[in-house]
N, C-alpha and C positions, 0 to 999 in steps of 0.2 A: 236594759234600763228603758224603760218610759221620762215620756219630756219633762217635764216642772210645769206647773202653771208661770212661771218668771218665760221660760222658751217659750211655751205657748202667746203671750201675751204683746213678743215683741216679733210671734209669728213666723218663727223655726219651723215647726211642722206644717208650714205653706210649703218654703220654702225646698221642705226635704219635698212632699209631694210632686214639685215642679221639676225638684230630680230622679225622683224614682221611672216618672214620664219617659224618660231620657231612656234608662235602660230598655236590654232588648228579650232581657226575661223573667219571671215571676223570683225568682230566688235572687234576679239583681236588686229589684224592684223593691221585696221586703226586704233586704239590708239596706237599703237607701231607708227608708220608713225611720228602722233603726238605727241612726249615724244616731249618735250622742258628740257630746262636747268636747274635746278631749283636752286636759290638764297638766298632761306633761310640757315642756319647750322642746324637748327632745324627737317627741313624737307630734307634736302638731309641725314643728319645722320638715319632716319627714314627710309627713303626709301630703302637707303645702309645695312641698319640691317631687314628690308622685306627681299628685294630677299635673305640673305641668312639668315635668318630661314630660310624661301623656300628650299634651296640647300639643306641642312642638313634635312632636314623633305623630301623630296625627293632620297639623299643618303642612310635616313636610311630605310626610309619604300618600297620606286619604287613614279612613280606617277599616281594618279587617271584619269581614262576615262575622259579629256574634250572633246572629239571631236561629233561631228555632233549637239552642239548648235549653231542656228542660233537666228539675231535680232531678235523677238516677240514684240517689243514690243510697234510695230503698233494695235496690234493685240488685244492684252492686253487691252491697254486703252481705244478701240472702244467696245469692250463687254459692260464692266459694263455701258455703254450707247444704250443699246440697239443692238445695230450689230449683225448680225450670220456671224459666221464664220467658215473657210467654213473646210470640210474635212484636206485638205495642213494641212491648218496652225492649226486647233486644234492636228498635230501627229506634231508639232515641239513644241506647249509648252507641249505635253505630252512628249518628247524626253526631252528638258530643266527642266520637273520638274525631271525626274529619275536623272540626270547627277546632279542635288543642292541635289537629295536623295546619290548618293553615294557619291558624295564628301563628303558632308556630313559626313556620314558614317565611307570615309576613316579621316579625321580630329578626328571622337572621337574616333577614334579606338589609339589614341597615346596619350600617358601621356602630362603633362607641358603645360607651356604655351610661345607663343612665339608671335612675333609683327602683326603680322595680322593675328590672331586670333579674331578680332573685324568682317576684310571680312567673314570669316566658319561662324559666329552669324548669321551674314545677309545672311544667306541662309535660305531660309523657304521652308521646305517640305510641298507638299498633297499629303502624299502616298495614302489615297482614289479615290481625279482626280485620281492621273497616272491610277491608276486599272481599272475606272468608265471609262476612256478614252480607253485604252488598250483591256476593253472586249468590249468598241460599235464599236471599228473603224478596219473594217477588211485590208482594204490597199489606198490608196489613192486619190482615188476615189468608195470603197464601203463600204456601217456598212455593219458591221455584223448582220445574224438576231436576236443576244442577246442582243442587244444597246433596244429592248424594246419586251412587249410582242405582243402591237400590227402589229410591223413590222416584226416578226415573221411567226405571224397566215396569214397574207394577204399573205407574200411569199409562203406560203404553200398551199395557194387556191392558187393563183398564178403555180404554178405548180403542181394542181393537174390537175387543167386546161387545160393547155399545155401535160401534160399527155394525156388528155383526144381525145384530138384535133389530136395529132400524132398516135393514136392509129385508129382512127376516117379517118385521108389522109390517117395512112397506107392502110388501109382496099379498099382503094380505087386505091391505085395506085398497090393492089395488083391483082387488080382483075380484070380479063380476061373482062368483058363488057365492061373497059376503057382500055387496053392496046394497042389498038391502036392510041390513041386520042395521047394518051400521049407523049411529047418528051423524056422523060425521065422519070423511077422510083424515085426521089428524093421527100421530102417534103423542100421547102427554106419558107424565109420570103421575105415580099415584104411589108417596109408601117408598120413593128414591128407585122406584123397578117401572120398567115401558108396560102400559097400555092402551087397550083402543077401544073407543065409547059405542057403544051397543046398545039398542031399543033396549029397553026394560023388559017388553015383550018378547022379543027375542034373545035371551038371555040363553036363552036351552040351547038355540042352535052352537053356540059358537063352546067349544070345550076348552074347560083353560080358568083361574082363580079370579074368582072376583075380589075387589081390592077399595072398590069402593062406588056411591053411591049420590047421584045428585041429589044437590035441595026438592028439583020439585020432585023428582021418584022419576020421569023418563029418561035416565039416562044412568047404567055401567059403565063403571071401568072395569077390563076384562082384563088379565093375564093368558093373552093364551100357553096352550099345554106346551106350544114350538119351541118357546123364546124362557120357559121355565129354569129350568139349569141354569140359559146364560145369566138369567136375572142375577142366580143364587150364587156365580161363579163371580157377579160383578161386587154384591153385597160381603165372599169372600175377602176379593181384594181389595176393596176400598178400608176392611177393617185392617188390613195388611199395609195401606199404607198410612193411617191411622195413626197405628204401633210407631210405622218409620217417621214423622214425622215427631212423631213426642221424642224418639232416640235425639233424632239431631239437634232439638230442641234444648233435652239435656247435653246434650253434644257439647252445641254452642254455648250456652251458660255454663258449661263450664270453663268452657276457654276467657269467657270477658270473669270467671271467677279468678282465675289464675290472674289475673293484671286490675281487682277490684279496689286493692290501696291502691296502688298507684294513678289510677282514673278518676277513684273519689279524688283523693287529691290536688292533680287536672282539675276539676270545676270545682271546687274552691276557689282555683286561684283564680278558672275563668269567671267567677262571678267580681273577683274581686278586681277585674284587668276589665271587666264589662260596666264594671259600678266606677270605676274612672275615667270609661270615655264616655259614660252620662260625666259626670263634671265639669268633662273638658267640653263637651257638646253642650252645655251650662252656660258656661266661660265664654264660647263661641257669639251665643247669643243674648249675654248682656251682656262682650264689649269686654271684657275683665281683665284683672289685668293679675301680676303673681305678688302677691304683699310679699314683702317683710316684718319677717316676724322679731319683735324687740326683744332683747333679754333685759330690760328695760320698761318701767312701767310709764309708755310714752304711748299717746294715740295722734297718730296724722294721717286723717284721713282726707286726702286730695284728691275732688270732683266727686265725689261718695255722691250714690245713686240710689234711691231706697232699690231693692229687683224688684218689690212686687208691681211699683205705676210703671204706668205705664210707659217708654221707656223714650216717645214720642212729646209726653208731659212732664215727665219727672224735669225737676229743675236741682244739674247737681250743688253741693254746696262744700266747704270743705271744713274739716272738724279739729280741732286738735285740743290736745288734754293732754297732763299730769307732766310737762316736758316745768315749763313754768310754772304750772298753776294746780291746784290739783280736780280743782271744785270751778267747775261753769254751771255760772246761772241764766238763762237763757232767758227773754223775755221780750214779748211784743203783743200785736192782737190779737184773737180769737180768727183763727182757719187762715195764722202767718207763716202756720209750717215749723209749730213748734217740735209738735208732736212726730213729725215724722222725722223731722233732722233728729229725736229724742229714739226714734226707734230706730233710726239708720245705721245710730253708732250704737248703740246696740245690737240689730242682728248679725254687722258685717263682721263684729268681731266672735259670735258662735258661729257664724259659718266659718269665719280661718279655723275657730278650736275644728270642726271638723273636714279640712281638708280641700277649700275650696275656693277657690277663684275669685276673687273682690272685684263689684261693677267701681273701681275706683283707676286712678289718675297715678301716673310713675309717681316712683318714692313717696309712696304711703307706705303705712308699718303701726300693727296692729301687739300688741305684747301675749301674753297667753292669762288668763281666768280660772282659780279656781271655781268662782260662783260670778255667773250677774245676774245682779235681784233687781225686780222692777213692778214699781206701781204706776202703772200703763194703763188712762182709761175711767170708765166709771163704774164700778164694781160691786154696785151699794145689792147688799144681797136680802129680797123680801121677804126668802126663808127662812133667815136671820133673825129679821126687825133689824133690819142696820141703814143711817140714813146713809147718802154719800163718803160724810163725811168720817164717820164709824166705818163703812168699811175700808177709808182709805189710808184711818190711821189703826188697823187692824195690822194691815198689809207694813205701815210701818215698823212694826210692832215687830214683824214677825222677819224683815227685814232685817232690823236694828241687832237679830237676835244672831244672826246667819254671818251677817259683813265682819271681814275683815281688812289687813290689807294683800291680800288677794283677789278683792270682789273691783267690780262694777258696779256702782249703783246707779238708775234711775229713777226718777221720780216725776211726777206730771201734774205739776200744778200744787206745787207744794203747800200747805195749810190751808187751803180751800174748803170750802164749804161753809165754815164758820165766819167767824166778831173778826173784822178784820186786822183788826189791833190788837189779836190775841194769834189771830191763824198767822200771821205776820213773825211774830218772836215767838211763836212755838218751832213755824219753819227755823227760825236762822237759828234755835236751840239743834235742832234737829241735825242742820247739817252737818254744826261742831261737832255731835256725838261722832257720824261719822267722819269725821277729819281726824277724827281725835281715836280712830277704828285703825285707820289706814287706806281705809279704800279711798276708791278713782269715784267721785264725783258728779255726776251732770244731772240739774234737774230745771224745772220751769213753774216759771212765775208771774202773779200782775203786779202785785204786792211793790211798791216804791221803797219800802223796808229793806227788803232784800238785797236792791241795789243798791242800795247805800252802804249796805254791811259787804256788798260785792266791791265795790267801791274802794274802801277803805280798809280791808282786809287784805293784807298778804295771802298769795298759797290761791285767792280766790278772783275767779275775772269773768265780766259780766258776754254776756253776746244776746241779739238781738237778732230778729228778723226783721229785714227791712218791708216796710209798704211805703207803697207810696200813694200817700195823701191826692193827688190829682184827679188820680182816676180809682182811689176809693180800692183800690185792689193789693193784697201782697205781689214780691217779687218772692220769696223764697228762697232768699240768700240771708244765709248763713253769719252775720256780724262777728266776730270775736275783741273781744275788749270794745264794743261802744253795749248803753244799755240802751237799753228800749224804752218806747216814750208808747201811753197808750190809744195816744192819740183823738182818744171820745169826744173831747170840742171840738179837732177841725173834722173828723165823718160827721160826729151833729148837726154842723153847723153847711155842711156840704147838701146834707141827705135835705135842707133847709129847715132845720130848726129855729123859728127866730130865734132875732140875736138879741133879744134882751134877757130873754131867756139863755142863754148861753154867756151871758156879761153876769148875770148873774150867780152864776153859777159860779166863775172864775172868784167873785166877788169870795163864796164859801169856802174856796181851797183856802188851806193853812200854808201863812205864809214861807215856812219850812220848804213844803209840797211843788209852789207856784217855783221859787226859787231854782229848785230839782230838775225841774221843770227846761228852769232855762237854758242849764246848764247843758241840759240832755238836749237840747236845740243845735244850742252852740259846739256841741260834740257832732252833730251830727252833719251842721256846716259843712266844719271840719276835715269830716271825715272825705263827706263828698268833695272839696276842694282837692286834694290830698288825694281822693283818688283817680280824679282826672289828670296832674298831673304826673301822677304816674302812669298812667297809664301812656302820657303822652311822652314820657321819659322811658316806657319801656317801648316804646315804637321808636325813638330816636336812635336804641339803643338798640334793639332788633334791626334799625335799617345800616350803623353804625359795621357791626360785627359784619353785615351783609357784608358793607365797601373791604373789612380788611380781608376777607375774607379769597372776594373777587382777586385783590392787589395780593397776597396769597398765594394765589393759585396763579397769576400769572410771572407772578415772582419765579415756583416754583418756573412754569415753562419756560422762561428767560434762561434760567440757570440750568435746564437741562438741555434747552438750544446751544447754551456758549457752551458748555461741553460737548458736547456733541463735535461742533468745531472748530477746540482744541483737540479733540481728539484725532479728530482728521487730518488738524494743521504738524499734529507732531508723525503720524503715521505718514502725510508728503517726506516733513523733514528727513524721515529716518528712510525714505526712496531716495530722496535728492542728493544726501548721506553717504550713499551704500554704492551710489553710481559716479561718484564722484573718488570714490572712493575708488573704485572697477579702472575708471580714466587715470586715475598715478599711478597704477598698482602698475598700467600697461606702461607708458611713457618710460617709466623705473625701470622695467625690464629691458624694455627697449636700448635703453643709454645703459646697461649693464650690460646687454648683447655687443653694443657697438664701441664701451673700452674694451672687452676681447682683443675687435678686428684690427686694433689702432693700428697692428704691426703689416698689414695688408695691405698689397697695391691701389686696391680699389678703395680705403680708408675716404680720403676729400673726398669723392665723388658721394658716397653711401654718408658721409654728414653733411652734403650738401643735401641730400635729398629729405634728412633729417630734421633740418633747419626750416627747408620748406618747408614739410610738413607742421610744424611742432606753431607754428603762430595760430595754423587755424583749430592746429588742437585743442591752444588751449583758449579761442575763446567759445570751442563746444564747453571750458567746465566754466570759464564765466557762467555761458545760460545755464546750464546745469546747476549753479549753488544759486542762479538767483529764482526765486520762487514767485518774482510777475515776468511773465512770460511779457518778451518786447513785440509792443505794437508794432502790427508791420502795414506802413502807407496801403492805402488803398481805398479805391470811393465803391461808398455805401450812401445807398440811399431809399429810404424805410417804405412801408408798402402807401403808408397816411401816420399824419404827426400823432409823433409817441406824446400821449397826456399820461394826467393823475394815474393810478393803479394799472397801468399796464407792464407787462413780466418782461423786464429785458433782460439781457446778456451782455456781462462786462468782460469786452476784450482784450483788457489788461489784465484779470484777474481768472479768467475762462471762469467767473461764478455766476449764476444768476440770480438778480432782485426783483423788488419791486420801485415805483418810481411815484413819491410819494408829490412830489412839487417842480415845478420846473416851466420852458428854459429861465434862467435868472438872465442879469443885465449882462454877464460873462456869456451866457451860454452852455452855463449848468445844469444838469440833472442833477435834485434830493434822491439819491436809492438808497433805501434797506435793501443792508444782503443779510438774512441771518437777524445775528443780535447786534449790525456791526450799517450804521447809516455814512454816507460817504458822496460829493460829488463831483461829475461824470459831464465828462463836455460832451453834447449829441457826438458825434465820428466814434466815440469810442462805443457808444452803443447798440446791439442791435436787437432789434423787435422779434419779442418769440410769443409768433401767435398760438392765444387759448384753442384751436380748432384744433387735434391731434397731435399740440406740443410743434408745431413745426417752427425750424428757428430757419428766420433769416439771413445768410449770412454771404454774403461778398456775392451779394447777388444772386445766392441758386438758395436751394431751402432741404434740412437738411433734417427727418426726421426722430424725433427723439425715440426711445420706446419708453410708452408705463403702464403699470403693470393692470395686470387683467386681477379686475376685485369680480371676476364669477361664482369663480370656485371661495370667494374669502365670504359673498354673500351668501354662498347656496342656503337652501334653508334648509331642512329635513323633515317638516309638517306639512300637513295637506291640510284645512280648518274647511267642513263643506255639509256642518249640521247647516240645517236648513231650506238646502237645497233640492230638489226633485232631484230623481234620481236619475236620467235622463244625463240632467247637467251636473251631476255627481262625478259621473263617470265619464261622461266630454275632460272636465277639470281634471281626476284621475292619470286619465289617458297622458294630458300637456300636462302633470307636474313629472311621470316617470318618463317622459321623453326628456324633459330637464336635469333630472335627476341622473338619467343614464349619461348624458352632456356632462354635467356636472363631476364627474365617476365615485357619484356615490351608492355604497352595496347596500343601507340599510335605511328607509323611510319610514313613518307614518304618519297614516291618513283619519283623521277626526271625524267619526260621523254619524257621532250622539250613540245611547243607547232607546231614546223614545220607544217606536213600536218595534224597531227592531227592518224597518222594509229595506231601508236607505242603506242598514249595515251587508245583508243579506243582498242586496244587487249588489255593493260591491264587491262583497266578497265572491258571487257568482261570478262577474268581472275579470276578476284576478285569477281565476283559474284556469281561465283560457285565455290565458293575457304570455306572448310566448318570450317576454323582458320578467317575467315575473318567476325566481325561482323558488320561493315558499313562503306562507305568511299566514299569520299567529294575533289571532283575539290579544287581548297585553293583559296587563299581571297587577297586580297590588305596588301602585304609585307611574302604572302609566297610566290608568285610564281603565281599565279590565276591556269593558265590554264595552265599553264604546272610542275603541280605539282601534287602530288590526296594523301591524308591525307587519310590513314588507321587506322581504331578503328579495332584493334584485343580482339576476343574469352577474 
């Protein structure tokens, strides 16, 4: 279905042309230009979801190669009916099969389900036929000798016979007997037969068949009798070759015909996938996002940008319609951006209905309309002798007849082109008629009466395009809820119109109009003040949110540290309990054994031994039950003065901490140990030197092991893009040595595609490297030909 005039007025055709330029095949480009907006909510939601999923896959894994496919469906359907396909048609079929296989394999590498999986499942590769076509076809006008055993045999006979003829003719042209009669000592072809050039006056001196005469008549081309039979044999073999080629092409055509149905379906799926990838590429170029397709009649476009305006110049606008009001009246000076805002609203609604992502920020939504009706621009028809106003009203009449509750109506300069009083009244009446039909309406105007109508009518809202009177330039910002001013007096004054003229004009403005303009001035001043206050409040809120997040993260960190300390304490307590229990059980066992020996003669002696060791054993139990080790009195002199920020060992609890402050008047230092803060005497602290984690204890140094970070920080990729070949190879050698030390098995070298010089140099060097087991180019998702994946020995 062709685009109607409303879609063309909103420039949907230009957007579709941009989309067609992003496709990789003519069939996909044609389908892009034929896109029309969908009108069912489910269809639009599915189309948007498909584009979003393809875009997500493309961002994560890159885009598969879809180039080079041509529409071969006619040939595919001719093959099953016994038709013989030409070599170029077979080549196209083989390329199509290769693309089908590549795209199918590309999707198979990635897990998860998407809304486009039905299209991928429709792809039916045929690797055997693809390989057969590659083997049999040499170029677009020649089959390979390997296409069949018979063809190879025939061509070998032709080459042998041709060699035999050349040897015979070479002997003729080198013979002194014929030196005087030959025009040149060469062998050439005429009508596919080998001949020699003979001077015309000497033609009777060489027996043979005359095949041609030069344009000057000085040379005749004679086929010597000695090679006539051999030339005849070549002609016969060439005939056999043509017959064998016809047979092979017919056989290959039959093989293609056997898979014509699935391959045609696969081609249709490829075209649709190519179109979706084109939508994805266009979305990336526009920095588009996924809109929500609303079931309600609510439009909310946040930071919307017109896709046809230079992204460096376009000013984003926020547009809402259909939530608390169904009609938006946009006012403001000429060239202020009213028409652009109107076109942006309509065009983005149409783009979403075509399954395209929109150049808007997050949380934007659009409904689905049966019709988007627009009267935008000067459509004066000279042929029909219609004035601008007449053409305008003619369009309004057609829109009124088509509009309903599922329509979006956009009207530029409503009521313009006629008497202001009558035009304003007519505009209000037209808006009321659209509202009665249930349509959503957005219109631009200059009339103060329509601004007043919007202020006093529920469901109708004012909007304006902001204008900077100081610079006499529009800001192109759309302000919802604020009526616009004409700014005629302010602009005239800034441009230098005499003040008395402006003052007289102000006197001529009626009281109601002047009062209305004063109200608008007050509203604008209030709006600007509130906007500044809102901006300041937003800044304070963001700062408060940042502080809250920081505090929350600190709270989580402290909680995690406390949990770790508690877990460690529980583990140590459990160990102490087990050790105390073990020692207690040993004492009880000894007492039980002693009780059994009370009747023996040496009982008293054994009791004395047990009693002498009992006190020491009990003291050991007390030490085990005390989690704080008793400090041993020792002489310790730190190698330097302890200061804030130093790491120290608290000897009482054998725990490291950080010095916060000290010493105080009592000689105590404030130490942070985990989540705890405690005061510790200087003689209970041992300075921990950061260099190598050396701990000074009893005037001796104890080396604490530090975890090696080399493996944890080992990298598996080396980027040498932009380097010269020699420099890149040196970096590769260094990286391989480092990777071997880290115990890595596989590394990736990123050299880029470019001219291929750096890639060739690296791969040639890897072939000879004694530490390289194998290497291969990257695949889809790895960087393809821009990287080389190396497996180390």
